C-alpha positions as a printed NumPy array, in Angstrom:
array([[-103.377,   27.978,   10.053],
       [-106.315,   28.46 ,    7.654],
       [-108.447,   25.416,    6.831],
       [-111.031,   25.072,    4.37 ],
       [-113.279,   21.991,    3.517],
       [-115.784,   21.208,    1.176],
       [-114.898,   23.802,   -1.297],
       [-115.814,   24.091,   -5.243],
       [-113.226,   24.403,   -7.47 ],
       [-113.778,   28.094,   -7.807],
       [-113.665,   27.898,   -3.859],
       [-110.139,   26.412,   -4.251],
       [-108.82 ,   28.943,   -6.354],
       [-110.307,   31.943,   -4.521],
       [-108.493,   30.44 ,   -1.289],
       [-105.049,   29.998,   -3.258],
       [-105.436,   33.477,   -4.448],
       [-105.888,   34.783,   -1.018],
       [-102.758,   33.458,    0.709],
       [-100.829,   36.643,    0.192],
       [-103.25 ,   38.706,    1.923],
       [-101.986,   36.939,    5.142],
       [ -98.806,   39.008,    5.032],
       [ -96.549,   36.249,    3.793],
       [ -92.795,   37.431,    3.05 ],
       [ -89.719,   35.673,    1.874],
       [ -88.79 ,   34.395,    5.313],
       [ -92.154,   32.606,    5.564],
       [ -92.787,   28.79 ,    5.032],
       [ -96.422,   28.099,    3.38 ],
       [ -97.851,   24.749,    3.458],
       [-100.618,   23.461,    1.126],
       [-102.334,   20.366,    2.305],
       [-105.001,   19.077,    0.025],
       [-106.889,   15.923,    0.769],
       [-109.876,   14.889,   -1.54 ],
       [-110.427,   13.689,   -4.963],
       [-107.971,   13.815,   -7.984],
       [-109.448,   13.78 ,  -11.576],
       [-108.73 ,   11.07 ,  -13.818],
       [-108.382,   11.854,  -17.404],
       [-106.632,   11.04 ,  -20.524],
       [-105.831,   14.576,  -20.915],
       [-102.378,   15.443,  -19.299],
       [-103.324,   18.902,  -18.283],
       [-106.467,   17.758,  -16.491],
       [-105.117,   14.408,  -14.921],
       [-104.468,   14.762,  -11.379],
       [-106.577,   18.044,  -11.149],
       [-107.864,   18.937,   -7.531],
       [-111.823,   18.285,   -7.866],
       [-114.065,   20.605,   -5.697],
       [-117.357,   19.5  ,   -4.232],
       [-118.945,   20.511,   -7.529],
       [-117.134,   18.008,   -9.605],
       [-115.006,   20.528,  -11.335],
       [-111.073,   20.747,  -11.117],
       [-108.322,   22.891,  -10.352],
       [-105.357,   21.577,  -12.866],
       [-101.847,   21.1  ,  -11.31 ],
       [-100.839,   24.116,  -13.816],
       [-103.444,   26.468,  -11.956],
       [-102.453,   25.646,   -8.455],
       [ -98.692,   26.285,   -9.235],
       [ -99.196,   29.515,  -11.158],
       [-101.125,   30.471,   -7.898],
       [ -98.413,   29.383,   -5.698],
       [ -95.783,   30.852,   -7.791],
       [ -96.718,   34.189,   -6.558],
       [ -96.522,   33.499,   -2.935],
       [ -92.945,   34.524,   -1.423],
       [ -90.807,   32.075,    0.692],
       [ -91.124,   28.351,    0.6  ],
       [ -94.145,   26.575,   -0.241],
       [ -94.59 ,   22.813,    0.897],
       [ -97.064,   20.809,   -0.846],
       [ -98.785,   17.642,    0.499],
       [-101.284,   15.918,   -1.711],
       [-103.712,   13.14 ,   -0.622],
       [-105.491,   12.524,   -3.856],
       [-105.488,    9.926,   -6.875],
       [-102.88 ,   10.642,   -9.516],
       [-101.483,   13.434,   -7.261],
       [ -98.063,   12.255,   -8.622],
       [ -98.646,   14.283,  -11.824],
       [ -99.23 ,   17.305,   -9.903],
       [ -97.203,   19.52 ,  -11.889],
       [ -97.316,   19.635,  -15.869],
       [ -94.145,   17.566,  -16.971],
       [ -94.758,   17.163,  -20.525],
       [ -93.97 ,   13.238,  -19.818],
       [ -97.084,   11.027,  -20.907],
       [ -98.566,    8.628,  -18.583],
       [-101.035,    5.652,  -19.541],
       [-103.434,    4.412,  -17.298],
       [-101.726,    0.862,  -17.507],
       [ -98.106,    2.34 ,  -16.879],
       [ -95.712,    1.122,  -14.192],
       [ -95.452,    3.103,  -11.114],
       [ -92.893,    5.958,  -11.683],
       [ -89.476,    5.453,  -10.138],
       [ -88.355,    8.291,   -7.872],
       [ -85.565,    9.281,  -10.637],
       [ -88.396,    9.718,  -13.176],
       [ -90.865,   11.46 ,  -10.863],
       [ -88.072,   13.83 ,   -9.855],
       [ -87.173,   14.478,  -13.355],
       [ -90.704,   15.249,  -14.358],
       [ -91.103,   17.697,  -11.292],
       [ -87.909,   19.541,  -12.495],
       [ -89.338,   19.647,  -15.691],
       [ -92.671,   20.905,  -14.588],
       [ -91.347,   23.626,  -12.165],
       [ -88.813,   24.777,  -14.464],
       [ -91.674,   25.573,  -17.246],
       [ -91.507,   28.9  ,  -18.714],
       [ -89.236,   31.82 ,  -17.117],
       [ -88.834,   29.829,  -13.827],
       [ -85.272,   30.304,  -12.405],
       [ -83.527,   27.95 ,  -10.222],
       [ -84.518,   29.945,   -7.399],
       [ -88.064,   29.506,   -8.292],
       [ -87.895,   25.793,   -8.605],
       [ -86.023,   25.629,   -5.219],
       [ -88.984,   27.03 ,   -3.175],
       [ -91.018,   24.013,   -3.842],
       [ -91.04 ,   20.856,   -1.503],
       [ -93.254,   18.108,   -2.413],
       [ -94.86 ,   14.832,   -1.098],
       [ -97.764,   13.242,   -2.872],
       [ -99.686,   10.21 ,   -1.875],
       [ -99.485,    8.531,   -4.778],
       [ -97.592,    8.067,   -8.503],
       [ -98.858,    9.746,  -11.638],
       [-101.012,    6.72 ,  -12.803],
       [-102.191,    5.493,   -9.04 ],
       [-105.083,    5.944,   -7.131],
       [-104.876,    7.001,   -3.746],
       [-106.879,    5.05 ,   -1.009],
       [-108.821,    5.564,    2.14 ],
       [-110.865,    4.316,    5.132],
       [-111.948,    7.008,    7.544],
       [-108.771,    9.037,    6.371],
       [-106.331,    8.761,    3.517],
       [-103.808,    6.158,    4.178],
       [-101.177,    8.786,    3.337],
       [-102.661,   11.446,    5.714],
       [-102.892,    8.8  ,    8.459],
       [ -99.311,    7.814,    7.951],
       [ -97.875,   11.301,    7.719],
       [ -99.736,   12.585,   10.813],
       [ -98.624,    9.458,   12.724],
       [ -95.069,   10.072,   11.701],
       [ -95.272,   13.79 ,   12.833],
       [ -96.466,   12.689,   16.181],
       [-100.358,   13.212,   15.928],
       [-102.485,   10.21 ,   17.301],
       [-105.967,    9.774,   16.832],
       [-108.443,    7.836,   18.646],
       [-112.096,    7.769,   19.362],
       [-112.74 ,   11.006,   17.442],
       [-110.053,   13.095,   19.413],
       [-106.279,   13.939,   18.577],
       [-103.461,   13.9  ,   20.975],
       [ -99.656,   14.347,   20.904],
       [ -97.611,   11.247,   20.584],
       [ -93.91 ,    9.914,   19.713],
       [ -92.496,   11.717,   16.76 ],
       [ -91.958,    8.447,   14.736],
       [ -90.672,   10.187,   11.54 ],
       [ -87.729,   11.773,   13.469],
       [ -85.299,    9.023,   12.619],
       [ -82.063,   10.755,   14.286],
       [ -83.913,   11.896,   17.395],
       [ -83.464,   15.768,   16.964],
       [ -87.054,   16.669,   17.504],
       [ -87.357,   17.883,   13.758],
       [ -88.85 ,   16.052,   11.026],
       [ -87.238,   16.749,    7.418],
       [ -88.91 ,   16.431,    4.145],
       [ -86.758,   13.072,    3.474],
       [ -87.709,   11.85 ,    7.001],
       [ -91.524,   12.458,    6.469],
       [ -91.393,   10.953,    2.877],
       [ -89.462,    7.642,    4.204],
       [ -91.764,    7.249,    7.144],
       [ -94.877,    7.884,    5.048],
       [ -93.732,    5.769,    2.128],
       [ -93.007,    2.782,    4.62 ],
       [ -96.153,    3.018,    6.427],
       [ -98.415,    3.231,    3.177],
       [ -96.434,    0.224,    1.997],
       [ -97.385,   -1.841,    4.922],
       [-101.079,   -0.912,    4.356],
       [-101.062,   -1.499,    0.766],
       [ -99.732,   -5.159,    1.349],
       [-102.606,   -6.141,    3.734],
       [-104.907,   -4.094,    1.517],
       [-103.853,   -5.679,   -1.712],
       [-103.506,   -2.08 ,   -3.524],
       [-100.83 ,   -0.421,   -5.402],
       [ -99.831,    3.136,   -4.009],
       [ -96.437,    4.511,   -3.944],
       [ -95.719,    7.612,   -1.986],
       [ -93.52 ,   10.431,   -3.93 ],
       [ -91.174,   13.245,   -2.992],
       [ -89.53 ,   16.126,   -4.686],
       [ -86.742,   16.877,   -3.921],
       [ -84.994,   13.66 ,   -3.057],
       [ -83.037,   13.38 ,    0.011],
       [ -83.798,   16.935,    1.487],
       [ -82.957,   18.003,    5.014],
       [ -85.527,   20.98 ,    4.841],
       [ -87.433,   20.977,    8.271],
       [ -91.011,   20.323,    7.925],
       [ -91.877,   20.087,   11.543],
       [ -90.338,   21.034,   14.632],
       [ -91.288,   20.061,   18.331],
       [ -89.791,   22.196,   20.924]])
């Protein structure tokens, strides 16, 4: 695992551009997890851009272009505002729009990942969960509500500044494995509970839907 924090926009790009240096091949699964600020903008290309500590942004198109060059499967988790518009979809979103439905979100991702010369194989390499829809903020206290929920589902407990292994709550069928769909359902339901109490609007999103791809296994 290679963790980086407090990166500028150029630092984010440099890190993404260095992934292939770690010897990744077609049999590997690369996880890209970003938690931080996402840009609010009327410009569809810049909306949801990942913001560095310098305030500059890396657009969703730039991130995908870097990850396109990485072989194997790419699992993307984004805990940031407007992260549902992470890949450029060509669909226009206004700040006052209602939350995307899963079907419309999935169509936007399909349109995005299939831009240009991407084949079906290139599309299928991506497994994506985002903390919010394209027109929504992502909220937090000590940690992002999405990150808290996802970690809890994957058996990570946090208390008094330390982490420990706990029940694998997202594993709904008891096979010691969490699929993309199980992770999404657990995170979505957990964030929904928080949002009712906090009186916020935040809808976790996934692509592709109903995927059995294993994102976490416990031996």
